[in-house]
C-alpha positions in Angstrom: 117.3 100.0 94.6 116.3 99.4 91.0 112.8 99.5 89.8 111.6 96.0 89.1 108.2 94.9 90.4 105.0 96.2 88.8 101.3 95.7 89.6 101.1 92.9 87.0 103.5 90.9 89.2 100.8 90.7 91.9 97.6 90.0 89.9 97.5 86.6 91.5 96.7 88.0 94.9 93.0 88.8 94.6 92.5 85.6 92.5 94.2 83.2 94.8 93.4 84.8 98.2 90.0 86.5 97.8 89.1 86.3 101.5 92.3 88.0 102.5 92.2 90.5 99.6 88.8 91.7 100.7 90.3 93.5 103.8 93.9 93.4 104.9 96.9 95.2 106.1 100.4 94.1 105.0 103.4 95.5 106.8 107.2 95.0 106.4 109.6 96.0 109.2 113.4 95.9 108.7 115.7 94.2 111.2 113.2 93.6 114.0 112.1 90.1 114.9 108.4 89.3 115.2 108.5 89.4 119.0 109.9 92.9 119.1 107.4 94.2 116.5 104.6 92.7 118.5 105.9 94.3 121.7 106.1 97.7 120.1 102.5 97.4 119.1 101.6 96.5 122.7 100.6 93.0 121.6 100.5 89.6 123.2 101.2 86.1 121.8 98.5 83.9 120.2 98.7 80.4 118.9 100.7 79.9 115.6 98.7 79.3 112.5 99.6 78.0 109.0 98.4 79.7 105.9 96.3 82.8 105.3 93.0 80.8 105.3 93.6 80.0 108.9 94.6 83.5 109.9 91.6 85.1 108.2 89.3 82.7 110.2 91.2 83.4 113.4 91.0 87.2 112.9 87.2 87.0 112.5 86.9 84.7 115.5 88.9 87.1 117.6 86.8 90.1 116.5 83.6 88.2 117.2 84.4 87.6 120.8 81.9 89.7 122.8 84.6 91.0 125.1 87.3 91.4 122.5 88.7 94.6 120.9 91.8 92.9 119.6 93.2 92.6 116.2 95.1 89.4 115.0 98.6 89.9 113.7 100.3 87.0 111.8 104.1 87.4 111.4 106.9 85.7 109.6 110.5 86.5 108.8 111.5 87.1 105.1 115.2 87.8 104.9 116.0 90.8 107.0 112.4 91.8 107.3 109.4 90.8 109.4 106.2 90.5 107.5 103.0 91.3 109.4 99.6 90.4 108.0 96.4 91.7 109.6 93.3 90.2 108.1 90.5 92.9 108.5 93.1 95.0 110.3 94.8 98.4 110.1 97.3 98.8 112.9 100.2 98.9 110.3 98.9 102.1 108.7 97.6 103.8 111.9 100.2 106.5 112.4 99.8 106.8 116.2 100.8 103.1 116.4 103.1 102.6 113.4 105.3 105.7 113.8 106.5 105.0 117.3 106.9 101.3 116.4 109.2 102.3 113.4 111.9 103.7 115.7 115.3 102.9 114.3 113.9 101.0 111.3 112.0 101.2 108.0 108.2 100.5 108.1 106.3 99.9 104.9 102.6 99.2 105.1 99.5 99.1 102.9 95.9 98.5 103.8 92.5 98.0 102.2 89.1 97.5 103.9 85.9 96.0 102.8 84.6 99.4 101.7 87.5 99.9 99.4 89.2 102.5 101.6 93.0 102.1 101.2 96.2 103.6 102.6 99.9 103.2 101.9 102.4 104.3 104.6 106.2 104.5 104.4 107.9 105.5 107.7 111.6 105.8 108.7 112.6 106.0 112.4 109.2 107.5 113.6 109.0 109.9 110.7 106.1 109.6 108.1 108.0 109.9 104.8 105.0 109.2 102.6 101.3 108.4 103.0 98.6 108.3 100.3 95.5 106.5 99.2 96.4 104.0 96.4 93.3 105.0 94.6 94.2 108.7 94.7 98.0 108.8 94.3 97.9 112.5 93.3 97.2 113.4 96.9 100.2 112.6 99.1 101.6 113.8 102.4 104.6 113.1 104.6 108.1 114.6 104.8 109.1 113.4 101.3 105.8 113.0 99.4 107.4 113.2 96.0 110.5 111.1 96.5 108.9 107.9 95.1 107.1 109.4 92.1 109.1 107.5 89.6 108.7 104.3 91.5 104.9 104.9 91.9 104.6 105.4 88.2 106.6 102.3 87.5 104.6 100.2 90.0 101.4 101.0 88.2 99.7 103.8 90.1 97.5 105.9 87.9 97.5 109.6 88.4 94.6 111.8 87.5 95.8 112.9 84.1 96.5 109.2 83.1 93.2 107.6 83.7 91.1 106.5 80.7 87.8 104.7 80.4 89.6 101.5 79.3 92.4 101.5 81.9 92.8 98.3 83.8 93.8 99.9 87.1 95.4 97.6 89.7 95.7 99.8 92.8 96.1 96.9 95.3 98.7 95.2 93.1 100.6 98.5 92.6 100.8 98.9 96.4 102.4 95.5 96.7 104.9 96.5 93.9 105.8 99.8 95.6 106.3 97.9 99.0 108.7 95.6 97.2 110.6 98.6 95.8 111.1 99.9 99.3 112.0 96.6 100.9 113.3 94.2 98.3 110.8 91.6 99.6 108.8 89.8 97.0 105.6 88.4 98.4 104.6 85.1 96.8 101.6 82.8 96.9 103.8 80.2 98.6 104.6 82.6 101.5 100.9 83.2 102.0 99.7 79.6 101.6 102.5 77.6 103.3 104.0 79.7 106.1 103.6 78.8 109.7 102.9 82.3 111.1 103.9 83.4 114.5 100.7 85.1 115.7 99.8 87.7 118.2 97.0 90.2 118.9 97.0 93.9 119.8 94.3 96.1 121.2 92.3 98.2 118.9 92.1 101.7 120.3 
């Protein structure tokens, strides 16, 4: 797959969707429908919701329930892929959940929380091929930690010897670009704003 997307293609994300950008997990799963992905995560169905504003609100409502330890998962199909969005969630990058769920498919996920902690995960058929923190791309693990180095540079990740005082580093945006390189799926503002998401929830454990 050719190198196309860069961090600058996703600078709109934090400007247009600040509530979601504050804490999220985006996951793309190849050739599995939303119902199957949810089942693999041990989830159950929730009411459908349109747009990310609604799913962010629902995610907080779910988490605020006194008896709840469940995470909202909003899903839609984009070509051959299922897109999962977890506002304030992290199941997509939790290896003990994501790796088994990736059986027979490709799983690409990136996460940021409100404290700025971030993770990128690429799995193939239960195998962790690459995991790293987008803010620290020099430190990578997985079975093929260096396979995407060219793509990581192209996407806009800054490695230790490249950082300058004036660098405009876009770690979140570079994660979107690298996910696009691995999946061919270009996330747009329209997808986030206008989609009627199939929703579910899964237990946090």
